[in-house]
mmCIF file of the N, C-alpha and C atoms, coordinates in Angstrom:
data_MODEL
# 
_entry.id   MODEL 
# 
loop_
_atom_site.group_PDB 
_atom_site.id 
_atom_site.type_symbol 
_atom_site.label_atom_id 
_atom_site.label_alt_id 
_atom_site.label_comp_id 
_atom_site.label_asym_id 
_atom_site.label_entity_id 
_atom_site.label_seq_id 
_atom_site.pdbx_PDB_ins_code 
_atom_site.Cartn_x 
_atom_site.Cartn_y 
_atom_site.Cartn_z 
_atom_site.occupancy 
_atom_site.B_iso_or_equiv 
_atom_site.pdbx_formal_charge 
_atom_site.auth_seq_id 
_atom_site.auth_comp_id 
_atom_site.auth_asym_id 
_atom_site.auth_atom_id 
_atom_site.pdbx_PDB_model_num 
ATOM 1   N N  . UNK A 1 1  ? 53.052 -89.733  -9.530  1.00 0.00 ? 1  UNK A N  1 
ATOM 2   C CA . UNK A 1 1  ? 52.138 -88.486  -10.422 1.00 0.00 ? 1  UNK A CA 1 
ATOM 3   C C  . UNK A 1 1  ? 50.720 -89.216  -10.343 1.00 0.00 ? 1  UNK A C  1 
ATOM 4   N N  . UNK A 1 2  ? 50.622 -90.690  -10.609 1.00 0.00 ? 2  UNK A N  1 
ATOM 5   C CA . UNK A 1 2  ? 49.111 -90.945  -10.657 1.00 0.00 ? 2  UNK A CA 1 
ATOM 6   C C  . UNK A 1 2  ? 48.605 -90.916  -12.145 1.00 0.00 ? 2  UNK A C  1 
ATOM 7   N N  . UNK A 1 3  ? 47.636 -91.784  -12.229 1.00 0.00 ? 3  UNK A N  1 
ATOM 8   C CA . UNK A 1 3  ? 47.144 -91.970  -13.680 1.00 0.00 ? 3  UNK A CA 1 
ATOM 9   C C  . UNK A 1 3  ? 46.427 -90.533  -14.060 1.00 0.00 ? 3  UNK A C  1 
ATOM 10  N N  . UNK A 1 4  ? 45.835 -90.119  -13.072 1.00 0.00 ? 4  UNK A N  1 
ATOM 11  C CA . UNK A 1 4  ? 44.858 -88.711  -13.620 1.00 0.00 ? 4  UNK A CA 1 
ATOM 12  C C  . UNK A 1 4  ? 45.818 -87.400  -13.875 1.00 0.00 ? 4  UNK A C  1 
ATOM 13  N N  . UNK A 1 5  ? 46.877 -87.510  -13.195 1.00 0.00 ? 5  UNK A N  1 
ATOM 14  C CA . UNK A 1 5  ? 47.880 -86.495  -13.487 1.00 0.00 ? 5  UNK A CA 1 
ATOM 15  C C  . UNK A 1 5  ? 48.739 -86.769  -14.955 1.00 0.00 ? 5  UNK A C  1 
ATOM 16  N N  . UNK A 1 6  ? 48.947 -88.097  -15.115 1.00 0.00 ? 6  UNK A N  1 
ATOM 17  C CA . UNK A 1 6  ? 49.450 -88.443  -16.428 1.00 0.00 ? 6  UNK A CA 1 
ATOM 18  C C  . UNK A 1 6  ? 48.626 -88.019  -17.783 1.00 0.00 ? 6  UNK A C  1 
ATOM 19  N N  . UNK A 1 7  ? 47.484 -88.423  -17.309 1.00 0.00 ? 7  UNK A N  1 
ATOM 20  C CA . UNK A 1 7  ? 46.293 -88.326  -18.605 1.00 0.00 ? 7  UNK A CA 1 
ATOM 21  C C  . UNK A 1 7  ? 46.202 -86.457  -18.793 1.00 0.00 ? 7  UNK A C  1 
ATOM 22  N N  . UNK A 1 8  ? 46.273 -86.080  -17.619 1.00 0.00 ? 8  UNK A N  1 
ATOM 23  C CA . UNK A 1 8  ? 46.147 -84.602  -17.860 1.00 0.00 ? 8  UNK A CA 1 
ATOM 24  C C  . UNK A 1 8  ? 47.048 -83.966  -18.519 1.00 0.00 ? 8  UNK A C  1 
ATOM 25  N N  . UNK A 1 9  ? 48.467 -84.213  -18.254 1.00 0.00 ? 9  UNK A N  1 
ATOM 26  C CA . UNK A 1 9  ? 49.656 -83.843  -18.954 1.00 0.00 ? 9  UNK A CA 1 
ATOM 27  C C  . UNK A 1 9  ? 49.609 -84.172  -20.446 1.00 0.00 ? 9  UNK A C  1 
ATOM 28  N N  . UNK A 1 10 ? 49.010 -85.443  -20.651 1.00 0.00 ? 10 UNK A N  1 
ATOM 29  C CA . UNK A 1 10 ? 48.827 -85.735  -22.105 1.00 0.00 ? 10 UNK A CA 1 
ATOM 30  C C  . UNK A 1 10 ? 47.583 -84.848  -22.990 1.00 0.00 ? 10 UNK A C  1 
ATOM 31  N N  . UNK A 1 11 ? 46.713 -84.763  -22.142 1.00 0.00 ? 11 UNK A N  1 
ATOM 32  C CA . UNK A 1 11 ? 45.575 -84.013  -22.749 1.00 0.00 ? 11 UNK A CA 1 
ATOM 33  C C  . UNK A 1 11 ? 46.288 -82.399  -23.123 1.00 0.00 ? 11 UNK A C  1 
ATOM 34  N N  . UNK A 1 12 ? 46.784 -81.623  -21.947 1.00 0.00 ? 12 UNK A N  1 
ATOM 35  C CA . UNK A 1 12 ? 47.511 -80.630  -21.917 1.00 0.00 ? 12 UNK A CA 1 
ATOM 36  C C  . UNK A 1 12 ? 48.229 -80.193  -23.215 1.00 0.00 ? 12 UNK A C  1 
ATOM 37  N N  . UNK A 1 13 ? 49.413 -81.335  -23.097 1.00 0.00 ? 13 UNK A N  1 
ATOM 38  C CA . UNK A 1 13 ? 50.254 -81.310  -24.324 1.00 0.00 ? 13 UNK A CA 1 
ATOM 39  C C  . UNK A 1 13 ? 49.700 -81.460  -25.572 1.00 0.00 ? 13 UNK A C  1 
ATOM 40  N N  . UNK A 1 14 ? 48.589 -82.468  -25.898 1.00 0.00 ? 14 UNK A N  1 
ATOM 41  C CA . UNK A 1 14 ? 48.105 -82.818  -27.107 1.00 0.00 ? 14 UNK A CA 1 
ATOM 42  C C  . UNK A 1 14 ? 47.304 -81.382  -27.743 1.00 0.00 ? 14 UNK A C  1 
ATOM 43  N N  . UNK A 1 15 ? 46.737 -80.506  -26.630 1.00 0.00 ? 15 UNK A N  1 
ATOM 44  C CA . UNK A 1 15 ? 46.213 -79.340  -26.818 1.00 0.00 ? 15 UNK A CA 1 
ATOM 45  C C  . UNK A 1 15 ? 47.060 -78.371  -27.552 1.00 0.00 ? 15 UNK A C  1 
ATOM 46  N N  . UNK A 1 16 ? 48.360 -78.105  -26.695 1.00 0.00 ? 16 UNK A N  1 
ATOM 47  C CA . UNK A 1 16 ? 49.273 -77.183  -26.933 1.00 0.00 ? 16 UNK A CA 1 
ATOM 48  C C  . UNK A 1 16 ? 49.901 -77.497  -28.399 1.00 0.00 ? 16 UNK A C  1 
ATOM 49  N N  . UNK A 1 17 ? 50.243 -78.866  -28.607 1.00 0.00 ? 17 UNK A N  1 
ATOM 50  C CA . UNK A 1 17 ? 50.916 -79.119  -29.794 1.00 0.00 ? 17 UNK A CA 1 
ATOM 51  C C  . UNK A 1 17 ? 49.986 -79.093  -30.910 1.00 0.00 ? 17 UNK A C  1 
ATOM 52  N N  . UNK A 1 18 ? 48.867 -79.556  -31.120 1.00 0.00 ? 18 UNK A N  1 
ATOM 53  C CA . UNK A 1 18 ? 47.905 -79.591  -32.300 1.00 0.00 ? 18 UNK A CA 1 
ATOM 54  C C  . UNK A 1 18 ? 46.892 -78.307  -32.100 1.00 0.00 ? 18 UNK A C  1 
ATOM 55  N N  . UNK A 1 19 ? 46.400 -77.985  -31.123 1.00 0.00 ? 19 UNK A N  1 
ATOM 56  C CA . UNK A 1 19 ? 45.302 -76.916  -31.162 1.00 0.00 ? 19 UNK A CA 1 
ATOM 57  C C  . UNK A 1 19 ? 45.712 -75.585  -30.894 1.00 0.00 ? 19 UNK A C  1 
ATOM 58  N N  . UNK A 1 20 ? 46.661 -75.234  -30.532 1.00 0.00 ? 20 UNK A N  1 
ATOM 59  C CA . UNK A 1 20 ? 46.853 -73.912  -30.072 1.00 0.00 ? 20 UNK A CA 1 
ATOM 60  C C  . UNK A 1 20 ? 47.735 -73.616  -31.271 1.00 0.00 ? 20 UNK A C  1 
ATOM 61  N N  . UNK A 1 21 ? 47.612 -72.091  -31.841 1.00 0.00 ? 21 UNK A N  1 
ATOM 62  C CA . UNK A 1 21 ? 48.351 -71.776  -32.994 1.00 0.00 ? 21 UNK A CA 1 
ATOM 63  C C  . UNK A 1 21 ? 48.656 -70.208  -32.684 1.00 0.00 ? 21 UNK A C  1 
ATOM 64  N N  . UNK A 1 22 ? 49.287 -70.035  -31.666 1.00 0.00 ? 22 UNK A N  1 
ATOM 65  C CA . UNK A 1 22 ? 50.055 -68.999  -31.217 1.00 0.00 ? 22 UNK A CA 1 
ATOM 66  C C  . UNK A 1 22 ? 51.520 -68.678  -31.141 1.00 0.00 ? 22 UNK A C  1 
ATOM 67  N N  . UNK A 1 23 ? 52.067 -67.639  -31.062 1.00 0.00 ? 23 UNK A N  1 
ATOM 68  C CA . UNK A 1 23 ? 53.387 -67.663  -31.187 1.00 0.00 ? 23 UNK A CA 1 
ATOM 69  C C  . UNK A 1 23 ? 53.808 -66.864  -29.974 1.00 0.00 ? 23 UNK A C  1 
ATOM 70  N N  . UNK A 1 24 ? 54.816 -67.255  -29.044 1.00 0.00 ? 24 UNK A N  1 
ATOM 71  C CA . UNK A 1 24 ? 55.410 -66.500  -28.083 1.00 0.00 ? 24 UNK A CA 1 
ATOM 72  C C  . UNK A 1 24 ? 56.944 -66.460  -28.572 1.00 0.00 ? 24 UNK A C  1 
ATOM 73  N N  . UNK A 1 25 ? 57.373 -65.285  -28.491 1.00 0.00 ? 25 UNK A N  1 
ATOM 74  C CA . UNK A 1 25 ? 58.571 -65.111  -29.329 1.00 0.00 ? 25 UNK A CA 1 
ATOM 75  C C  . UNK A 1 25 ? 59.799 -65.959  -28.965 1.00 0.00 ? 25 UNK A C  1 
ATOM 76  N N  . UNK A 1 26 ? 59.939 -66.319  -27.483 1.00 0.00 ? 26 UNK A N  1 
ATOM 77  C CA . UNK A 1 26 ? 61.057 -67.505  -27.231 1.00 0.00 ? 26 UNK A CA 1 
ATOM 78  C C  . UNK A 1 26 ? 60.668 -68.525  -26.931 1.00 0.00 ? 26 UNK A C  1 
ATOM 79  N N  . UNK A 1 27 ? 59.362 -69.281  -27.143 1.00 0.00 ? 27 UNK A N  1 
ATOM 80  C CA . UNK A 1 27 ? 58.897 -70.266  -26.627 1.00 0.00 ? 27 UNK A CA 1 
ATOM 81  C C  . UNK A 1 27 ? 57.986 -70.866  -27.834 1.00 0.00 ? 27 UNK A C  1 
ATOM 82  N N  . UNK A 1 28 ? 58.517 -72.197  -28.097 1.00 0.00 ? 28 UNK A N  1 
ATOM 83  C CA . UNK A 1 28 ? 57.555 -72.826  -29.128 1.00 0.00 ? 28 UNK A CA 1 
ATOM 84  C C  . UNK A 1 28 ? 56.782 -73.806  -28.392 1.00 0.00 ? 28 UNK A C  1 
ATOM 85  N N  . UNK A 1 29 ? 55.281 -73.400  -28.734 1.00 0.00 ? 29 UNK A N  1 
ATOM 86  C CA . UNK A 1 29 ? 54.312 -74.157  -27.685 1.00 0.00 ? 29 UNK A CA 1 
ATOM 87  C C  . UNK A 1 29 ? 54.154 -75.620  -28.552 1.00 0.00 ? 29 UNK A C  1 
ATOM 88  N N  . UNK A 1 30 ? 54.437 -75.764  -29.865 1.00 0.00 ? 30 UNK A N  1 
ATOM 89  C CA . UNK A 1 30 ? 54.553 -77.054  -30.373 1.00 0.00 ? 30 UNK A CA 1 
ATOM 90  C C  . UNK A 1 30 ? 55.508 -77.988  -29.678 1.00 0.00 ? 30 UNK A C  1 
ATOM 91  N N  . UNK A 1 31 ? 56.646 -77.594  -29.269 1.00 0.00 ? 31 UNK A N  1 
ATOM 92  C CA . UNK A 1 31 ? 57.726 -78.564  -28.614 1.00 0.00 ? 31 UNK A CA 1 
ATOM 93  C C  . UNK A 1 31 ? 57.377 -78.757  -27.119 1.00 0.00 ? 31 UNK A C  1 
ATOM 94  N N  . UNK A 1 32 ? 56.555 -77.405  -26.587 1.00 0.00 ? 32 UNK A N  1 
ATOM 95  C CA . UNK A 1 32 ? 56.289 -77.735  -25.298 1.00 0.00 ? 32 UNK A CA 1 
ATOM 96  C C  . UNK A 1 32 ? 55.043 -78.893  -25.032 1.00 0.00 ? 32 UNK A C  1 
ATOM 97  N N  . UNK A 1 33 ? 54.099 -78.740  -26.080 1.00 0.00 ? 33 UNK A N  1 
ATOM 98  C CA . UNK A 1 33 ? 53.386 -79.616  -25.892 1.00 0.00 ? 33 UNK A CA 1 
ATOM 99  C C  . UNK A 1 33 ? 53.589 -81.295  -26.195 1.00 0.00 ? 33 UNK A C  1 
ATOM 100 N N  . UNK A 1 34 ? 54.330 -81.394  -27.083 1.00 0.00 ? 34 UNK A N  1 
ATOM 101 C CA . UNK A 1 34 ? 55.278 -82.710  -27.200 1.00 0.00 ? 34 UNK A CA 1 
ATOM 102 C C  . UNK A 1 34 ? 56.112 -83.009  -25.909 1.00 0.00 ? 34 UNK A C  1 
ATOM 103 N N  . UNK A 1 35 ? 56.785 -82.379  -25.256 1.00 0.00 ? 35 UNK A N  1 
ATOM 104 C CA . UNK A 1 35 ? 57.612 -82.546  -24.219 1.00 0.00 ? 35 UNK A CA 1 
ATOM 105 C C  . UNK A 1 35 ? 56.273 -82.708  -23.062 1.00 0.00 ? 35 UNK A C  1 
ATOM 106 N N  . UNK A 1 36 ? 55.183 -82.042  -22.766 1.00 0.00 ? 36 UNK A N  1 
ATOM 107 C CA . UNK A 1 36 ? 54.414 -82.590  -21.998 1.00 0.00 ? 36 UNK A CA 1 
ATOM 108 C C  . UNK A 1 36 ? 53.574 -83.695  -22.108 1.00 0.00 ? 36 UNK A C  1 
ATOM 109 N N  . UNK A 1 37 ? 53.521 -84.168  -23.284 1.00 0.00 ? 37 UNK A N  1 
ATOM 110 C CA . UNK A 1 37 ? 52.875 -85.395  -23.860 1.00 0.00 ? 37 UNK A CA 1 
ATOM 111 C C  . UNK A 1 37 ? 53.784 -86.588  -23.255 1.00 0.00 ? 37 UNK A C  1 
ATOM 112 N N  . UNK A 1 38 ? 55.098 -86.353  -23.665 1.00 0.00 ? 38 UNK A N  1 
ATOM 113 C CA . UNK A 1 38 ? 56.311 -87.220  -23.299 1.00 0.00 ? 38 UNK A CA 1 
ATOM 114 C C  . UNK A 1 38 ? 56.137 -87.470  -21.615 1.00 0.00 ? 38 UNK A C  1 
ATOM 115 N N  . UNK A 1 39 ? 56.216 -86.413  -21.004 1.00 0.00 ? 39 UNK A N  1 
ATOM 116 C CA . UNK A 1 39 ? 56.046 -86.476  -19.648 1.00 0.00 ? 39 UNK A CA 1 
ATOM 117 C C  . UNK A 1 39 ? 55.102 -87.465  -19.050 1.00 0.00 ? 39 UNK A C  1 
ATOM 118 N N  . UNK A 1 40 ? 53.839 -87.255  -19.510 1.00 0.00 ? 40 UNK A N  1 
ATOM 119 C CA . UNK A 1 40 ? 52.694 -87.737  -19.237 1.00 0.00 ? 40 UNK A CA 1 
ATOM 120 C C  . UNK A 1 40 ? 52.570 -89.000  -19.481 1.00 0.00 ? 40 UNK A C  1 
ATOM 121 N N  . UNK A 1 41 ? 53.155 -89.443  -20.706 1.00 0.00 ? 41 UNK A N  1 
ATOM 122 C CA . UNK A 1 41 ? 53.314 -90.910  -21.039 1.00 0.00 ? 41 UNK A CA 1 
ATOM 123 C C  . UNK A 1 41 ? 54.220 -91.768  -20.184 1.00 0.00 ? 41 UNK A C  1 
ATOM 124 N N  . UNK A 1 42 ? 55.300 -91.099  -19.695 1.00 0.00 ? 42 UNK A N  1 
ATOM 125 C CA . UNK A 1 42 ? 56.248 -91.681  -18.976 1.00 0.00 ? 42 UNK A CA 1 
ATOM 126 C C  . UNK A 1 42 ? 55.930 -91.771  -17.720 1.00 0.00 ? 42 UNK A C  1 
ATOM 127 N N  . UNK A 1 43 ? 55.221 -90.891  -16.998 1.00 0.00 ? 43 UNK A N  1 
ATOM 128 C CA . UNK A 1 43 ? 54.421 -90.658  -15.590 1.00 0.00 ? 43 UNK A CA 1 
ATOM 129 C C  . UNK A 1 43 ? 53.481 -92.074  -15.960 1.00 0.00 ? 43 UNK A C  1 
ATOM 130 N N  . UNK A 1 44 ? 52.703 -92.263  -16.893 1.00 0.00 ? 44 UNK A N  1 
ATOM 131 C CA . UNK A 1 44 ? 51.508 -93.594  -16.943 1.00 0.00 ? 44 UNK A CA 1 
ATOM 132 C C  . UNK A 1 44 ? 52.325 -94.746  -16.826 1.00 0.00 ? 44 UNK A C  1 
ATOM 133 N N  . UNK A 1 45 ? 53.298 -94.832  -17.503 1.00 0.00 ? 45 UNK A N  1 
ATOM 134 C CA . UNK A 1 45 ? 54.013 -95.966  -17.456 1.00 0.00 ? 45 UNK A CA 1 
ATOM 135 C C  . UNK A 1 45 ? 54.792 -96.570  -16.229 1.00 0.00 ? 45 UNK A C  1 
ATOM 136 N N  . UNK A 1 46 ? 55.308 -95.459  -15.378 1.00 0.00 ? 46 UNK A N  1 
ATOM 137 C CA . UNK A 1 46 ? 55.824 -95.660  -14.341 1.00 0.00 ? 46 UNK A CA 1 
ATOM 138 C C  . UNK A 1 46 ? 54.690 -95.966  -13.365 1.00 0.00 ? 46 UNK A C  1 
ATOM 139 N N  . UNK A 1 47 ? 53.524 -95.534  -13.208 1.00 0.00 ? 47 UNK A N  1 
ATOM 140 C CA . UNK A 1 47 ? 52.324 -95.766  -12.529 1.00 0.00 ? 47 UNK A CA 1 
ATOM 141 C C  . UNK A 1 47 ? 51.821 -97.088  -12.760 1.00 0.00 ? 47 UNK A C  1 
ATOM 142 N N  . UNK A 1 48 ? 51.970 -97.378  -14.010 1.00 0.00 ? 48 UNK A N  1 
ATOM 143 C CA . UNK A 1 48 ? 51.271 -98.781  -14.187 1.00 0.00 ? 48 UNK A CA 1 
ATOM 144 C C  . UNK A 1 48 ? 52.559 -99.840  -13.448 1.00 0.00 ? 48 UNK A C  1 
ATOM 145 N N  . UNK A 1 49 ? 53.721 -99.711  -13.885 1.00 0.00 ? 49 UNK A N  1 
ATOM 146 C CA . UNK A 1 49 ? 54.608 -100.525 -13.534 1.00 0.00 ? 49 UNK A CA 1 
ATOM 147 C C  . UNK A 1 49 ? 54.722 -100.657 -11.947 1.00 0.00 ? 49 UNK A C  1 
ATOM 148 N N  . UNK A 1 50 ? 54.455 -99.602  -11.304 1.00 0.00 ? 50 UNK A N  1 
ATOM 149 C CA . UNK A 1 50 ? 54.427 -99.548  -10.016 1.00 0.00 ? 50 UNK A CA 1 
ATOM 150 C C  . UNK A 1 50 ? 53.201 -100.266 -9.181  1.00 0.00 ? 50 UNK A C  1 
ATOM 151 N N  . UNK A 1 51 ? 52.028 -100.058 -9.931  1.00 0.00 ? 51 UNK A N  1 
ATOM 152 C CA . UNK A 1 51 ? 50.832 -100.678 -9.287  1.00 0.00 ? 51 UNK A CA 1 
ATOM 153 C C  . UNK A 1 51 ? 51.108 -102.432 -9.597  1.00 0.00 ? 51 UNK A C  1 
ATOM 154 N N  . UNK A 1 52 ? 51.714 -102.544 -10.884 1.00 0.00 ? 52 UNK A N  1 
ATOM 155 C CA . UNK A 1 52 ? 51.769 -104.096 -11.032 1.00 0.00 ? 52 UNK A CA 1 
ATOM 156 C C  . UNK A 1 52 ? 52.794 -104.691 -10.123 1.00 0.00 ? 52 UNK A C  1 
ATOM 157 N N  . UNK A 1 53 ? 53.512 -103.862 -9.840  1.00 0.00 ? 53 UNK A N  1 
ATOM 158 C CA . UNK A 1 53 ? 54.576 -104.753 -8.850  1.00 0.00 ? 53 UNK A CA 1 
ATOM 159 C C  . UNK A 1 53 ? 53.970 -104.713 -7.267  1.00 0.00 ? 53 UNK A C  1 
ATOM 160 N N  . UNK A 1 54 ? 53.209 -103.839 -6.938  1.00 0.00 ? 54 UNK A N  1 
ATOM 161 C CA . UNK A 1 54 ? 52.579 -104.156 -5.765  1.00 0.00 ? 54 UNK A CA 1 
ATOM 162 C C  . UNK A 1 54 ? 51.475 -105.078 -5.753  1.00 0.00 ? 54 UNK A C  1 
ATOM 163 N N  . UNK A 1 55 ? 50.779 -105.504 -6.811  1.00 0.00 ? 55 UNK A N  1 
ATOM 164 C CA . UNK A 1 55 ? 49.788 -106.341 -6.764  1.00 0.00 ? 55 UNK A CA 1 
ATOM 165 C C  . UNK A 1 55 ? 50.050 -108.089 -7.157  1.00 0.00 ? 55 UNK A C  1 
ATOM 166 N N  . UNK A 1 56 ? 51.246 -108.317 -6.864  1.00 0.00 ? 56 UNK A N  1 
ATOM 167 C CA . UNK A 1 56 ? 51.770 -109.725 -7.277  1.00 0.00 ? 56 UNK A CA 1 
ATOM 168 C C  . UNK A 1 56 ? 51.367 -110.589 -5.989  1.00 0.00 ? 56 UNK A C  1 
ATOM 169 N N  . UNK A 1 57 ? 50.864 -111.592 -6.115  1.00 0.00 ? 57 UNK A N  1 
ATOM 170 C CA . UNK A 1 57 ? 50.484 -112.656 -5.221  1.00 0.00 ? 57 UNK A CA 1 
ATOM 171 C C  . UNK A 1 57 ? 51.360 -113.642 -5.039  1.00 0.00 ? 57 UNK A C  1 
ATOM 172 N N  . UNK A 1 58 ? 51.476 -113.946 -3.612  1.00 0.00 ? 58 UNK A N  1 
ATOM 173 C CA . UNK A 1 58 ? 52.516 -114.846 -3.459  1.00 0.00 ? 58 UNK A CA 1 
ATOM 174 C C  . UNK A 1 58 ? 51.682 -116.198 -2.843  1.00 0.00 ? 58 UNK A C  1 
ATOM 175 N N  . UNK A 1 59 ? 51.993 -117.412 -3.575  1.00 0.00 ? 59 UNK A N  1 
ATOM 176 C CA . UNK A 1 59 ? 51.342 -118.731 -3.228  1.00 0.00 ? 59 UNK A CA 1 
ATOM 177 C C  . UNK A 1 59 ? 52.005 -119.424 -2.652  1.00 0.00 ? 59 UNK A C  1 
ATOM 178 N N  . UNK A 1 60 ? 51.698 -120.067 -1.406  1.00 0.00 ? 60 UNK A N  1 
ATOM 179 C CA . UNK A 1 60 ? 52.703 -120.869 -0.504  1.00 0.00 ? 60 UNK A CA 1 
ATOM 180 C C  . UNK A 1 60 ? 51.887 -122.296 -0.415  1.00 0.00 ? 60 UNK A C  1 
ATOM 181 N N  . UNK A 1 61 ? 52.619 -123.335 -0.576  1.00 0.00 ? 61 UNK A N  1 
ATOM 182 C CA . UNK A 1 61 ? 52.296 -124.491 -0.563  1.00 0.00 ? 61 UNK A CA 1 
ATOM 183 C C  . UNK A 1 61 ? 51.757 -125.134 0.873   1.00 0.00 ? 61 UNK A C  1 
ATOM 184 N N  . UNK A 1 62 ? 50.483 -125.532 1.055   1.00 0.00 ? 62 UNK A N  1 
ATOM 185 C CA . UNK A 1 62 ? 50.146 -125.948 2.161   1.00 0.00 ? 62 UNK A CA 1 
ATOM 186 C C  . UNK A 1 62 ? 50.522 -127.391 2.520   1.00 0.00 ? 62 UNK A C  1 
ATOM 187 N N  . UNK A 1 63 ? 50.767 -128.170 3.834   1.00 0.00 ? 63 UNK A N  1 
ATOM 188 C CA . UNK A 1 63 ? 50.804 -129.275 3.742   1.00 0.00 ? 63 UNK A CA 1 
ATOM 189 C C  . UNK A 1 63 ? 49.537 -129.969 4.223   1.00 0.00 ? 63 UNK A C  1 
ATOM 190 N N  . UNK A 1 64 ? 49.155 -131.132 4.248   1.00 0.00 ? 64 UNK A N  1 
ATOM 191 C CA . UNK A 1 64 ? 48.030 -131.867 4.489   1.00 0.00 ? 64 UNK A CA 1 
ATOM 192 C C  . UNK A 1 64 ? 47.819 -131.883 5.761   1.00 0.00 ? 64 UNK A C  1 
ATOM 193 N N  . UNK A 1 65 ? 46.378 -131.323 5.811   1.00 0.00 ? 65 UNK A N  1 
ATOM 194 C CA . UNK A 1 65 ? 45.747 -131.538 7.190   1.00 0.00 ? 65 UNK A CA 1 
ATOM 195 C C  . UNK A 1 65 ? 46.061 -130.014 8.045   1.00 0.00 ? 65 UNK A C  1 
ATOM 196 N N  . UNK A 1 66 ? 46.686 -129.194 7.409   1.00 0.00 ? 66 UNK A N  1 
ATOM 197 C CA . UNK A 1 66 ? 47.092 -127.784 7.824   1.00 0.00 ? 66 UNK A CA 1 
ATOM 198 C C  . UNK A 1 66 ? 45.859 -126.759 8.040   1.00 0.00 ? 66 UNK A C  1 
ATOM 199 N N  . UNK A 1 67 ? 45.221 -126.131 8.928   1.00 0.00 ? 67 UNK A N  1 
ATOM 200 C CA . UNK A 1 67 ? 44.138 -125.827 8.883   1.00 0.00 ? 67 UNK A CA 1 
ATOM 201 C C  . UNK A 1 67 ? 44.577 -123.982 9.454   1.00 0.00 ? 67 UNK A C  1 
ATOM 202 N N  . UNK A 1 68 ? 44.046 -123.340 8.845   1.00 0.00 ? 68 UNK A N  1 
ATOM 203 C CA . UNK A 1 68 ? 44.206 -121.898 9.118   1.00 0.00 ? 68 UNK A CA 1 
ATOM 204 C C  . UNK A 1 68 ? 42.818 -121.132 9.461   1.00 0.00 ? 68 UNK A C  1 
ATOM 205 N N  . UNK A 1 69 ? 42.771 -120.615 10.713  1.00 0.00 ? 69 UNK A N  1 
ATOM 206 C CA . UNK A 1 69 ? 41.688 -119.822 11.128  1.00 0.00 ? 69 UNK A CA 1 
ATOM 207 C C  . UNK A 1 69 ? 41.877 -118.477 11.577  1.00 0.00 ? 69 UNK A C  1 
ATOM 208 N N  . UNK A 1 70 ? 41.116 -117.472 11.197  1.00 0.00 ? 70 UNK A N  1 
ATOM 209 C CA . UNK A 1 70 ? 41.316 -116.385 11.679  1.00 0.00 ? 70 UNK A CA 1 
ATOM 210 C C  . UNK A 1 70 ? 39.886 -115.795 12.496  1.00 0.00 ? 70 UNK A C  1 
ATOM 211 N N  . UNK A 1 71 ? 40.183 -114.963 13.456  1.00 0.00 ? 71 UNK A N  1 
ATOM 212 C CA . UNK A 1 71 ? 38.868 -114.616 14.286  1.00 0.00 ? 71 UNK A CA 1 
ATOM 213 C C  . UNK A 1 71 ? 39.220 -113.153 14.399  1.00 0.00 ? 71 UNK A C  1 
ATOM 214 N N  . UNK A 1 72 ? 38.170 -112.497 14.094  1.00 0.00 ? 72 UNK A N  1 
ATOM 215 C CA . UNK A 1 72 ? 38.190 -111.017 14.270  1.00 0.00 ? 72 UNK A CA 1 
ATOM 216 C C  . UNK A 1 72 ? 37.019 -110.319 15.082  1.00 0.00 ? 72 UNK A C  1 
ATOM 217 N N  . UNK A 1 73 ? 37.337 -109.614 16.153  1.00 0.00 ? 73 UNK A N  1 
ATOM 218 C CA . UNK A 1 73 ? 36.586 -109.250 17.188  1.00 0.00 ? 73 UNK A CA 1 
ATOM 219 C C  . UNK A 1 73 ? 36.486 -107.452 17.055  1.00 0.00 ? 73 UNK A C  1 
ATOM 220 N N  . UNK A 1 74 ? 35.401 -107.210 16.399  1.00 0.00 ? 74 UNK A N  1 
ATOM 221 C CA . UNK A 1 74 ? 35.013 -105.597 16.319  1.00 0.00 ? 74 UNK A CA 1 
ATOM 222 C C  . UNK A 1 74 ? 34.231 -105.073 17.635  1.00 0.00 ? 74 UNK A C  1 
ATOM 223 N N  . UNK A 1 75 ? 34.772 -104.290 18.436  1.00 0.00 ? 75 UNK A N  1 
ATOM 224 C CA . UNK A 1 75 ? 33.806 -103.694 19.367  1.00 0.00 ? 75 UNK A CA 1 
ATOM 225 C C  . UNK A 1 75 ? 33.605 -102.278 19.091  1.00 0.00 ? 75 UNK A C  1 
ATOM 226 N N  . UNK A 1 76 ? 32.523 -101.877 19.496  1.00 0.00 ? 76 UNK A N  1 
ATOM 227 C CA . UNK A 1 76 ? 32.358 -100.678 19.433  1.00 0.00 ? 76 UNK A CA 1 
ATOM 228 C C  . UNK A 1 76 ? 32.588 -99.590  20.715  1.00 0.00 ? 76 UNK A C  1 
ATOM 229 N N  . UNK A 1 77 ? 33.129 -98.400  20.919  1.00 0.00 ? 77 UNK A N  1 
ATOM 230 C CA . UNK A 1 77 ? 33.338 -97.918  21.954  1.00 0.00 ? 77 UNK A CA 1 
ATOM 231 C C  . UNK A 1 77 ? 31.891 -97.415  22.641  1.00 0.00 ? 77 UNK A C  1 
ATOM 232 N N  . UNK A 1 78 ? 32.026 -97.379  24.188  1.00 0.00 ? 78 UNK A N  1 
ATOM 233 C CA . UNK A 1 78 ? 30.681 -96.988  24.755  1.00 0.00 ? 78 UNK A CA 1 
ATOM 234 C C  . UNK A 1 78 ? 30.322 -98.275  25.382  1.00 0.00 ? 78 UNK A C  1 
ATOM 235 N N  . UNK A 1 79 ? 29.121 -97.992  26.213  1.00 0.00 ? 79 UNK A N  1 
ATOM 236 C CA . UNK A 1 79 ? 28.470 -98.963  27.038  1.00 0.00 ? 79 UNK A CA 1 
ATOM 237 C C  . UNK A 1 79 ? 27.937 -99.777  26.228  1.00 0.00 ? 79 UNK A C  1 
ATOM 238 N N  . UNK A 1 80 ? 27.767 -101.354 26.632  1.00 0.00 ? 80 UNK A N  1 
ATOM 239 C CA . UNK A 1 80 ? 27.275 -102.421 25.747  1.00 0.00 ? 80 UNK A CA 1 
ATOM 240 C C  . UNK A 1 80 ? 25.707 -102.431 25.853  1.00 0.00 ? 80 UNK A C  1 
ATOM 241 N N  . UNK A 1 81 ? 25.517 -102.508 24.521  1.00 0.00 ? 81 UNK A N  1 
ATOM 242 C CA . UNK A 1 81 ? 24.082 -102.495 24.172  1.00 0.00 ? 81 UNK A CA 1 
ATOM 243 C C  . UNK A 1 81 ? 23.113 -103.409 24.521  1.00 0.00 ? 81 UNK A C  1 
# 
């Protein structure tokens, strides 16, 4: 869902629960607002948990004298300049 979608659901639910004073015969907007806020909160927690698990770093001890080198060559397509 993402952070943006979760915040949107929370905001929409708060508007329906606290600001709208309308009555639809078979639908209670107060309850719908609370359900949307709860769904947004669950989505936000799951998104944060997912992001946290992706950002864990792995530390590997190196031995003495071990050298790691990287070389990257970037070429542009077309004739050489």
